[in-house]
N, CA, C and O atoms as a Tinker XYZ file with bonds, in Angstrom:
   372  protein
     1  N      0.841000   -1.177000    0.000000    73     2
     2  CA     0.000000    0.000000    0.000000    64     1     3
     3  C      0.885000    1.238000    0.000000    63     2     4     5
     4  O      1.781000    1.376000    0.833000    81     3
     5  N      0.623000    2.135000   -0.942000    73     3     6
     6  CA     1.352000    3.402000   -1.007000    64     5     7
     7  C      0.663000    4.417000   -0.111000    63     6     8     9
     8  O     -0.565000    4.458000   -0.033000    81     7
     9  N      1.463000    5.237000    0.567000    73     7    10
    10  CA     0.866000    6.282000    1.403000    64     9    11
    11  C      1.741000    7.521000    1.441000    63    10    12    13
    12  O      2.948000    7.470000    1.203000    81    11
    13  N      1.098000    8.626000    1.746000    73    11    14
    14  CA     1.791000    9.898000    1.930000    64    13    15
    15  C      1.289000   10.511000    3.231000    63    14    16    17
    16  O      0.084000   10.548000    3.482000    81    15
    17  N      2.213000   10.991000    4.055000    73    15    18
    18  CA     1.868000   11.695000    5.296000    64    17    19
    19  C      2.162000   13.176000    5.081000    63    18    20    21
    20  O      3.285000   13.552000    4.744000    81    19
    21  N      1.154000   14.003000    5.277000    73    19    22
    22  CA     1.317000   15.439000    5.070000    64    21    23
    23  C      0.548000   16.206000    6.141000    63    22    24    25
    24  O     -0.386000   15.686000    6.752000    81    23
    25  N      0.956000   17.439000    6.351000    73    23    26
    26  CA     0.221000   18.334000    7.250000    64    25    27
    27  C     -0.728000   19.182000    6.428000    63    26    28    29
    28  O     -0.383000   19.649000    5.343000    81    27
    29  N     -1.927000   19.378000    6.954000    73    27    30
    30  CA    -2.960000   20.153000    6.268000    64    29    31
    31  C     -2.510000   21.603000    6.149000    63    30    32    33
    32  O     -2.235000   22.259000    7.153000    81    31
    33  N     -2.437000   22.099000    4.916000    73    31    34
    34  CA    -1.943000   23.447000    4.651000    64    33    35
    35  C     -3.001000   24.540000    4.696000    63    34    36    37
    36  O     -2.657000   25.722000    4.733000    81    35
    37  N     -4.278000   24.174000    4.694000    73    35    38
    38  CA    -5.326000   25.190000    4.796000    64    37    39
    39  C     -5.466000   25.586000    6.258000    63    38    40    41
    40  O     -5.627000   24.723000    7.121000    81    39
    41  N     -5.408000   26.869000    6.543000    73    39    42
    42  CA    -5.483000   27.347000    7.923000    64    41    43
    43  C     -6.756000   26.879000    8.614000    63    42    44    45
    44  O     -6.744000   26.563000    9.804000    81    43
    45  N     -7.861000   26.836000    7.860000    73    43    46
    46  CA    -9.140000   26.422000    8.439000    64    45    47
    47  C     -9.314000   24.903000    8.479000    63    46    48    49
    48  O    -10.348000   24.408000    8.928000    81    47
    49  N     -8.318000   24.172000    8.017000    73    47    50
    50  CA    -8.392000   22.713000    8.005000    64    49    51
    51  C     -9.232000   22.208000    6.848000    63    50    52    53
    52  O     -9.540000   22.951000    5.916000    81    51
    53  N     -9.598000   20.947000    6.914000    73    51    54
    54  CA   -10.418000   20.349000    5.847000    64    53    55
    55  C    -11.899000   20.547000    6.166000    63    54    56    57
    56  O    -12.608000   19.602000    6.513000    81    55
    57  N    -12.345000   21.786000    6.042000    73    55    58
    58  CA   -13.730000   22.141000    6.301000    64    57    59
    59  C    -14.286000   22.855000    5.084000    63    58    60    61
    60  O    -13.574000   23.599000    4.409000    81    59
    61  N    -15.553000   22.627000    4.809000    73    59    62
    62  CA   -16.314000   23.271000    3.737000    64    61    63
    63  C    -15.547000   23.403000    2.420000    63    62    64    65
    64  O    -15.386000   22.418000    1.699000    81    63
    65  N    -15.077000   24.602000    2.102000    73    63    66
    66  CA   -14.436000   24.839000    0.792000    64    65    67
    67  C    -13.190000   23.982000    0.582000    63    66    68    69
    68  O    -13.088000   23.347000   -0.468000    81    67
    69  N    -12.238000   23.923000    1.514000    73    67    70
    70  CA   -11.068000   23.062000    1.302000    64    69    71
    71  C    -11.449000   21.588000    1.154000    63    70    72    73
    72  O    -10.859000   20.877000    0.341000    81    71
    73  N    -12.415000   21.129000    1.921000    73    71    74
    74  CA   -12.844000   19.731000    1.804000    64    73    75
    75  C    -13.443000   19.475000    0.429000    63    74    76    77
    76  O    -13.207000   18.425000   -0.168000    81    75
    77  N    -14.216000   20.429000   -0.073000    73    75    78
    78  CA   -14.806000   20.299000   -1.405000    64    77    79
    79  C    -13.726000   20.223000   -2.475000    63    78    80    81
    80  O    -13.809000   19.398000   -3.385000    81    79
    81  N    -12.719000   21.073000   -2.371000    73    79    82
    82  CA   -11.589000   21.055000   -3.308000    64    81    83
    83  C    -10.891000   19.704000   -3.246000    63    82    84    85
    84  O    -10.591000   19.109000   -4.282000    81    83
    85  N    -10.633000   19.218000   -2.037000    73    83    86
    86  CA    -9.937000   17.948000   -1.865000    64    85    87
    87  C    -10.741000   16.785000   -2.434000    63    86    88    89
    88  O    -10.188000   15.946000   -3.144000    81    87
    89  N    -12.029000   16.722000   -2.136000    73    87    90
    90  CA   -12.871000   15.618000   -2.606000    64    89    91
    91  C    -12.940000   15.605000   -4.133000    63    90    92    93
    92  O    -12.851000   14.541000   -4.746000    81    91
    93  N    -13.097000   16.777000   -4.753000    73    91    94
    94  CA   -13.098000   16.843000   -6.228000    64    93    95
    95  C    -11.769000   16.341000   -6.781000    63    94    96    97
    96  O    -11.740000   15.609000   -7.770000    81    95
    97  N    -10.680000   16.734000   -6.148000    73    95    98
    98  CA    -9.349000   16.306000   -6.598000    64    97    99
    99  C     -9.161000   14.805000   -6.416000    63    98   100   101
   100  O     -8.624000   14.137000   -7.299000    81    99
   101  N     -9.598000   14.274000   -5.282000    73    99   102
   102  CA    -9.467000   12.835000   -5.032000    64   101   103
   103  C    -10.280000   12.041000   -6.050000    63   102   104   105
   104  O     -9.825000   11.007000   -6.540000    81   103
   105  N    -11.463000   12.512000   -6.363000    73   103   106
   106  CA   -12.303000   11.852000   -7.360000    64   105   107
   107  C    -11.650000   11.906000   -8.733000    63   106   108   109
   108  O    -11.701000   10.933000   -9.486000    81   107
   109  N    -11.040000   13.035000   -9.059000    73   107   110
   110  CA   -10.414000   13.236000  -10.373000    64   109   111
   111  C     -9.204000   12.339000  -10.603000    63   110   112   113
   112  O     -8.815000   12.121000  -11.751000    81   111
   113  N     -8.603000   11.815000   -9.544000    73   111   114
   114  CA    -7.439000   10.951000   -9.730000    64   113   115
   115  C     -7.805000    9.640000  -10.412000    63   114   116   117
   116  O     -6.967000    9.021000  -11.068000    81   115
   117  N     -9.050000    9.221000  -10.257000    73   115   118
   118  CA    -9.483000    7.971000  -10.873000    64   117   119
   119  C     -9.041000    6.714000  -10.140000    63   118   120   121
   120  O     -9.231000    5.607000  -10.644000    81   119
   121  N     -8.455000    6.866000   -8.962000    73   119   122
   122  CA    -8.056000    5.713000   -8.152000    64   121   123
   123  C     -8.693000    5.828000   -6.767000    63   122   124   125
   124  O     -8.910000    6.936000   -6.277000    81   123
   125  N     -8.992000    4.696000   -6.135000    73   123   126
   126  CA    -9.565000    4.754000   -4.789000    64   125   127
   127  C     -8.512000    5.167000   -3.767000    63   126   128   129
   128  O     -7.502000    4.485000   -3.596000    81   127
   129  N     -8.751000    6.270000   -3.098000    73   127   130
   130  CA    -7.813000    6.813000   -2.113000    64   129   131
   131  C     -8.531000    6.929000   -0.776000    63   130   132   133
   132  O     -9.715000    7.265000   -0.722000    81   131
   133  N     -7.809000    6.651000    0.298000    73   131   134
   134  CA    -8.356000    6.878000    1.629000    64   133   135
   135  C     -7.584000    8.010000    2.289000    63   134   136   137
   136  O     -6.447000    8.310000    1.926000    81   135
   137  N     -8.233000    8.630000    3.267000    73   135   138
   138  CA    -7.614000    9.690000    4.056000    64   137   139
   139  C     -7.908000    9.398000    5.527000    63   138   140   141
   140  O     -8.993000    8.933000    5.878000    81   139
   141  N     -6.938000    9.674000    6.362000    73   139   142
   142  CA    -7.113000    9.447000    7.798000    64   141   143
   143  C     -6.267000   10.446000    8.568000    63   142   144   145
   144  O     -5.252000   10.935000    8.072000    81   143
   145  N     -6.696000   10.739000    9.784000    73   143   146
   146  CA    -5.810000   11.447000   10.695000    64   145   147
   147  C     -4.736000   10.449000   11.095000    63   146   148   149
   148  O     -4.986000    9.245000   11.135000    81   147
   149  N     -3.546000   10.945000   11.389000    73   147   150
   150  CA    -2.458000   10.060000   11.816000    64   149   151
   151  C     -2.944000    9.213000   12.989000    63   150   152   153
   152  O     -3.387000    9.743000   14.008000    81   151
   153  N     -2.856000    7.888000   12.833000    73   151   154
   154  CA    -3.281000    6.971000   13.881000    64   153   155
   155  C     -4.771000    6.679000   13.895000    63   154   156   157
   156  O     -5.241000    5.899000   14.724000    81   155
   157  N     -5.533000    7.308000   12.970000    73   155   158
   158  CA    -6.983000    7.109000   12.943000    64   157   159
   159  C     -7.420000    6.151000   11.858000    63   158   160   161
   160  O     -6.606000    5.657000   11.078000    81   159
   161  N     -8.711000    5.895000   11.817000    73   159   162
   162  CA    -9.282000    5.010000   10.811000    64   161   163
   163  C     -9.415000    5.735000    9.475000    63   162   164   165
   164  O     -9.856000    6.883000    9.433000    81   163
   165  N     -9.035000    5.068000    8.383000    73   163   166
   166  CA    -9.143000    5.693000    7.066000    64   165   167
   167  C    -10.588000    5.743000    6.575000    63   166   168   169
   168  O    -11.396000    4.863000    6.873000    81   167
   169  N    -10.893000    6.805000    5.809000    73   167   170
   170  CA   -12.205000    6.971000    5.186000    64   169   171
   171  C    -12.007000    7.234000    3.704000    63   170   172   173
   172  O    -10.906000    7.571000    3.266000    81   171
   173  N    -13.059000    7.083000    2.947000    73   171   174
   174  CA   -13.039000    7.309000    1.505000    64   173   175
   175  C    -12.766000    8.785000    1.214000    63   174   176   177
   176  O    -13.537000    9.653000    1.625000    81   175
   177  N    -11.673000    9.069000    0.507000    73   175   178
   178  CA   -11.296000   10.452000    0.201000    64   177   179
   179  C    -12.234000   11.104000   -0.811000    63   178   180   181
   180  O    -12.203000   12.323000   -0.978000    81   179
   181  N    -13.070000   10.310000   -1.492000    73   179   182
   182  CA   -14.005000   10.864000   -2.476000    64   181   183
   183  C    -15.369000   11.148000   -1.859000    63   182   184   185
   184  O    -16.300000   11.507000   -2.580000    81   183
   185  N    -15.511000   10.998000   -0.553000    73   183   186
   186  CA   -16.774000   11.242000    0.135000    64   185   187
   187  C    -16.697000   12.531000    0.947000    63   186   188   189
   188  O    -15.920000   12.633000    1.897000    81   187
   189  N    -17.502000   13.503000    0.569000    73   187   190
   190  CA   -17.507000   14.797000    1.263000    64   189   191
   191  C    -17.850000   14.615000    2.748000    63   190   192   193
   192  O    -17.188000   15.191000    3.611000    81   191
   193  N    -18.869000   13.825000    3.042000    73   191   194
   194  CA   -19.261000   13.629000    4.436000    64   193   195
   195  C    -18.159000   12.951000    5.243000    63   194   196   197
   196  O    -17.917000   13.312000    6.395000    81   195
   197  N    -17.499000   11.978000    4.644000    73   195   198
   198  CA   -16.419000   11.280000    5.349000    64   197   199
   199  C    -15.257000   12.220000    5.630000    63   198   200   201
   200  O    -14.697000   12.206000    6.727000    81   199
   201  N    -14.887000   13.044000    4.640000    73   199   202
   202  CA   -13.765000   13.982000    4.818000    64   201   203
   203  C    -14.112000   15.032000    5.864000    63   202   204   205
   204  O    -13.283000   15.349000    6.718000    81   203
   205  N    -15.317000   15.572000    5.811000    73   203   206
   206  CA   -15.739000   16.541000    6.822000    64   205   207
   207  C    -15.756000   15.906000    8.211000    63   206   208   209
   208  O    -15.404000   16.545000    9.203000    81   207
   209  N    -16.172000   14.639000    8.267000    73   207   210
   210  CA   -16.247000   13.922000    9.540000    64   209   211
   211  C    -14.903000   13.721000   10.215000    63   210   212   213
   212  O    -14.844000   13.497000   11.424000    81   211
   213  N    -13.811000   13.799000    9.441000    73   211   214
   214  CA   -12.481000   13.668000   10.049000    64   213   215
   215  C    -12.195000   14.820000   11.009000    63   214   216   217
   216  O    -11.542000   14.636000   12.037000    81   215
   217  N    -12.686000   16.000000   10.666000    73   215   218
   218  CA   -12.403000   17.166000   11.503000    64   217   219
   219  C    -10.936000   17.555000   11.501000    63   218   220   221
   220  O    -10.424000   18.051000   12.505000    81   219
   221  N    -10.252000   17.335000   10.378000    73   219   222
   222  CA    -8.818000   17.634000   10.287000    64   221   223
   223  C     -8.595000   19.144000   10.346000    63   222   224   225
   224  O     -9.185000   19.902000    9.575000    81   223
   225  N     -7.750000   19.560000   11.254000    73   223   226
   226  CA    -7.443000   20.973000   11.466000    64   225   227
   227  C     -6.195000   21.393000   10.685000    63   226   228   229
   228  O     -5.385000   20.551000   10.295000    81   227
   229  N     -6.051000   22.689000   10.463000    73   227   230
   230  CA    -4.857000   23.216000    9.816000    64   229   231
   231  C     -3.610000   22.813000   10.587000    63   230   232   233
   232  O     -3.562000   22.954000   11.809000    81   231
   233  N     -2.600000   22.310000    9.881000    73   231   234
   234  CA    -1.356000   21.889000   10.505000    64   233   235
   235  C     -1.353000   20.465000   11.015000    63   234   236   237
   236  O     -0.295000   19.931000   11.350000    81   235
   237  N     -2.516000   19.840000   11.079000    73   235   238
   238  CA    -2.619000   18.464000   11.570000    64   237   239
   239  C     -2.143000   17.476000   10.507000    63   238   240   241
   240  O     -2.358000   17.690000    9.314000    81   239
   241  N     -1.493000   16.388000   10.944000    73   239   242
   242  CA    -1.007000   15.381000   10.003000    64   241   243
   243  C     -2.138000   14.465000    9.563000    63   242   244   245
   244  O     -2.934000   13.994000   10.375000    81   243
   245  N     -2.191000   14.222000    8.248000    73   243   246
   246  CA    -3.121000   13.256000    7.689000    64   245   247
   247  C     -2.331000   12.242000    6.865000    63   246   248   249
   248  O     -1.188000   12.482000    6.476000    81   247
   249  N     -2.976000   11.099000    6.611000    73   247   250
   250  CA    -2.358000   10.034000    5.828000    64   249   251
   251  C     -3.248000    9.744000    4.624000    63   250   252   253
   252  O     -4.424000    9.414000    4.776000    81   251
   253  N     -2.681000    9.868000    3.434000    73   251   254
   254  CA    -3.357000    9.519000    2.187000    64   253   255
   255  C     -2.820000    8.161000    1.762000    63   254   256   257
   256  O     -1.610000    7.937000    1.799000    81   255
   257  N     -3.703000    7.251000    1.359000    73   255   258
   258  CA    -3.240000    5.905000    1.002000    64   257   259
   259  C     -4.087000    5.299000   -0.101000    63   258   260   261
   260  O     -5.254000    5.648000   -0.278000    81   259
   261  N     -3.475000    4.389000   -0.835000    73   259   262
   262  CA    -4.171000    3.594000   -1.846000    64   261   263
   263  C     -3.368000    2.333000   -2.120000    63   262   264   265
   264  O     -2.148000    2.303000   -1.960000    81   263
   265  N     -4.079000    1.294000   -2.537000    73   263   266
   266  CA    -3.383000    0.084000   -2.955000    64   265   267
   267  C     -3.561000   -0.133000   -4.459000    63   266   268   269
   268  O     -3.285000   -1.218000   -4.970000    81   267
   269  N     -4.022000    0.900000   -5.161000    73   267   270
   270  CA    -4.193000    0.828000   -6.614000    64   269   271
   271  C     -2.826000    0.774000   -7.298000    63   270   272   273
   272  O     -1.859000    1.384000   -6.842000    81   271
   273  N     -2.775000    0.045000   -8.376000    73   271   274
   274  CA    -1.545000   -0.096000   -9.157000    64   273   275
   275  C     -1.114000    1.252000   -9.731000    63   274   276   277
   276  O     -1.915000    1.946000  -10.358000    81   275
   277  N      0.134000    1.619000   -9.520000    73   275   278
   278  CA     0.695000    2.831000  -10.114000    64   277   279
   279  C      0.066000    4.123000   -9.638000    63   278   280   281
   280  O     -0.029000    5.075000  -10.414000    81   279
   281  N     -0.367000    4.191000   -8.390000    73   279   282
   282  CA    -1.059000    5.370000   -7.891000    64   281   283
   283  C     -0.142000    6.395000   -7.233000    63   282   284   285
   284  O     -0.623000    7.364000   -6.646000    81   283
   285  N      1.162000    6.196000   -7.321000    73   283   286
   286  CA     2.089000    7.124000   -6.675000    64   285   287
   287  C      1.911000    8.552000   -7.160000    63   286   288   289
   288  O      1.954000    9.485000   -6.358000    81   287
   289  N      1.711000    8.737000   -8.454000    73   287   290
   290  CA     1.540000   10.088000   -9.000000    64   289   291
   291  C      0.284000   10.740000   -8.436000    63   290   292   293
   292  O      0.292000   11.929000   -8.118000    81   291
   293  N     -0.787000    9.977000   -8.311000    73   291   294
   294  CA    -2.033000   10.521000   -7.761000    64   293   295
   295  C     -1.831000   10.940000   -6.309000    63   294   296   297
   296  O     -2.285000   12.010000   -5.904000    81   295
   297  N     -1.153000   10.105000   -5.521000    73   295   298
   298  CA    -0.901000   10.459000   -4.120000    64   297   299
   299  C      0.012000   11.672000   -4.016000    63   298   300   301
   300  O     -0.188000   12.522000   -3.149000    81   299
   301  N      1.005000   11.762000   -4.883000    73   299   302
   302  CA     1.903000   12.928000   -4.862000    64   301   303
   303  C      1.128000   14.212000   -5.128000    63   302   304   305
   304  O      1.343000   15.225000   -4.463000    81   303
   305  N      0.225000   14.164000   -6.104000    73   303   306
   306  CA    -0.558000   15.355000   -6.453000    64   305   307
   307  C     -1.501000   15.745000   -5.316000    63   306   308   309
   308  O     -1.618000   16.925000   -4.987000    81   307
   309  N     -2.172000   14.761000   -4.715000    73   307   310
   310  CA    -3.065000   15.047000   -3.597000    64   309   311
   311  C     -2.289000   15.569000   -2.389000    63   310   312   313
   312  O     -2.747000   16.480000   -1.700000    81   311
   313  N     -1.116000   14.992000   -2.133000    73   311   314
   314  CA    -0.297000   15.438000   -1.008000    64   313   315
   315  C      0.126000   16.896000   -1.203000    63   314   316   317
   316  O      0.122000   17.682000   -0.255000    81   315
   317  N      0.488000   17.247000   -2.433000    73   315   318
   318  CA     0.874000   18.630000   -2.728000    64   317   319
   319  C     -0.317000   19.572000   -2.518000    63   318   320   321
   320  O     -0.166000   20.647000   -1.938000    81   319
   321  N     -1.481000   19.172000   -2.985000    73   319   322
   322  CA    -2.693000   19.965000   -2.825000    64   321   323
   323  C     -2.964000   20.252000   -1.348000    63   322   324   325
   324  O     -3.200000   21.398000   -0.964000    81   323
   325  N     -2.928000   19.209000   -0.529000    73   323   326
   326  CA    -3.237000   19.345000    0.893000    64   325   327
   327  C     -2.157000   20.118000    1.634000    63   326   328   329
   328  O     -2.468000   21.025000    2.407000    81   327
   329  N     -0.902000   19.777000    1.414000    73   327   330
   330  CA     0.174000   20.400000    2.189000    64   329   331
   331  C      0.343000   21.884000    1.875000    63   330   332   333
   332  O      0.717000   22.672000    2.744000    81   331
   333  N      0.066000   22.258000    0.631000    73   331   334
   334  CA     0.225000   23.665000    0.239000    64   333   335
   335  C     -1.078000   24.450000    0.293000    63   334   336   337
   336  O     -1.078000   25.659000    0.061000    81   335
   337  N     -2.198000   23.776000    0.597000    73   335   338
   338  CA    -3.485000   24.458000    0.676000    64   337   339
   339  C     -3.878000   25.090000   -0.648000    63   338   340   341
   340  O     -4.355000   26.224000   -0.684000    81   339
   341  N     -3.677000   24.354000   -1.740000    73   339   342
   342  CA    -3.952000   24.887000   -3.077000    64   341   343
   343  C     -5.445000   24.951000   -3.365000    63   342   344   345
   344  O     -6.251000   24.326000   -2.676000    81   343
   345  N     -5.800000   25.714000   -4.391000    73   343   346
   346  CA    -7.191000   25.869000   -4.782000    64   345   347
   347  C     -7.643000   24.820000   -5.791000    63   346   348   349
   348  O     -8.841000   24.669000   -6.032000    81   347
   349  N     -6.693000   24.092000   -6.383000    73   347   350
   350  CA    -7.037000   23.041000   -7.335000    64   349   351
   351  C     -5.909000   22.032000   -7.410000    63   350   352   353
   352  O     -4.782000   22.309000   -6.999000    81   351
   353  N     -6.224000   20.852000   -7.942000    73   351   354
   354  CA    -5.243000   19.790000   -8.082000    64   353   355
   355  C     -4.150000   20.210000   -9.055000    63   354   356   357
   356  O     -4.454000   20.608000  -10.179000    81   355
   357  N     -2.885000   20.130000   -8.650000    73   355   358
   358  CA    -1.808000   20.516000   -9.562000    64   357   359
   359  C     -1.698000   19.539000  -10.728000    63   358   360   361
   360  O     -1.876000   18.333000  -10.554000    81   359
   361  N     -1.409000   20.056000  -11.899000    73   359   362
   362  CA    -1.244000   19.201000  -13.091000    64   361   363
   363  C      0.001000   18.356000  -12.983000    63   362   364   365
   364  O     -0.004000   17.185000  -13.362000    81   363
   365  N      1.068000   18.936000  -12.470000    73   363   366
   366  CA     2.310000   18.203000  -12.297000    64   365   367
   367  C      2.848000   18.472000  -10.908000    63   366   368   369
   368  O      2.480000   19.449000  -10.258000    81   367
   369  N      3.720000   17.595000  -10.469000    73   367   370
   370  CA     4.320000   17.786000   -9.137000    64   369   371
   371  C      5.702000   18.316000   -9.290000    63   370   372
   372  O      6.388000   18.550000   -8.295000    81   371
């Protein structure tokens, strides 16, 4: 299983607008990705309710993971999005 550990770059955490950006980006990767707080249970990264339910705060560590074949690029892009608090999924890393 591939995973990336990153700190949430949005000051407000993964709430409302940032969560929406993240969920759209996770869905756009085309691979099943999970997200979890460090040490917590993983949830579907493409589910708005699941991501909001994490309650991830700005600066808090999260874990992105997938067991899909060749998903390293997708995880790298999502990790960059979250860690830098970007407004959209980066085309390249």
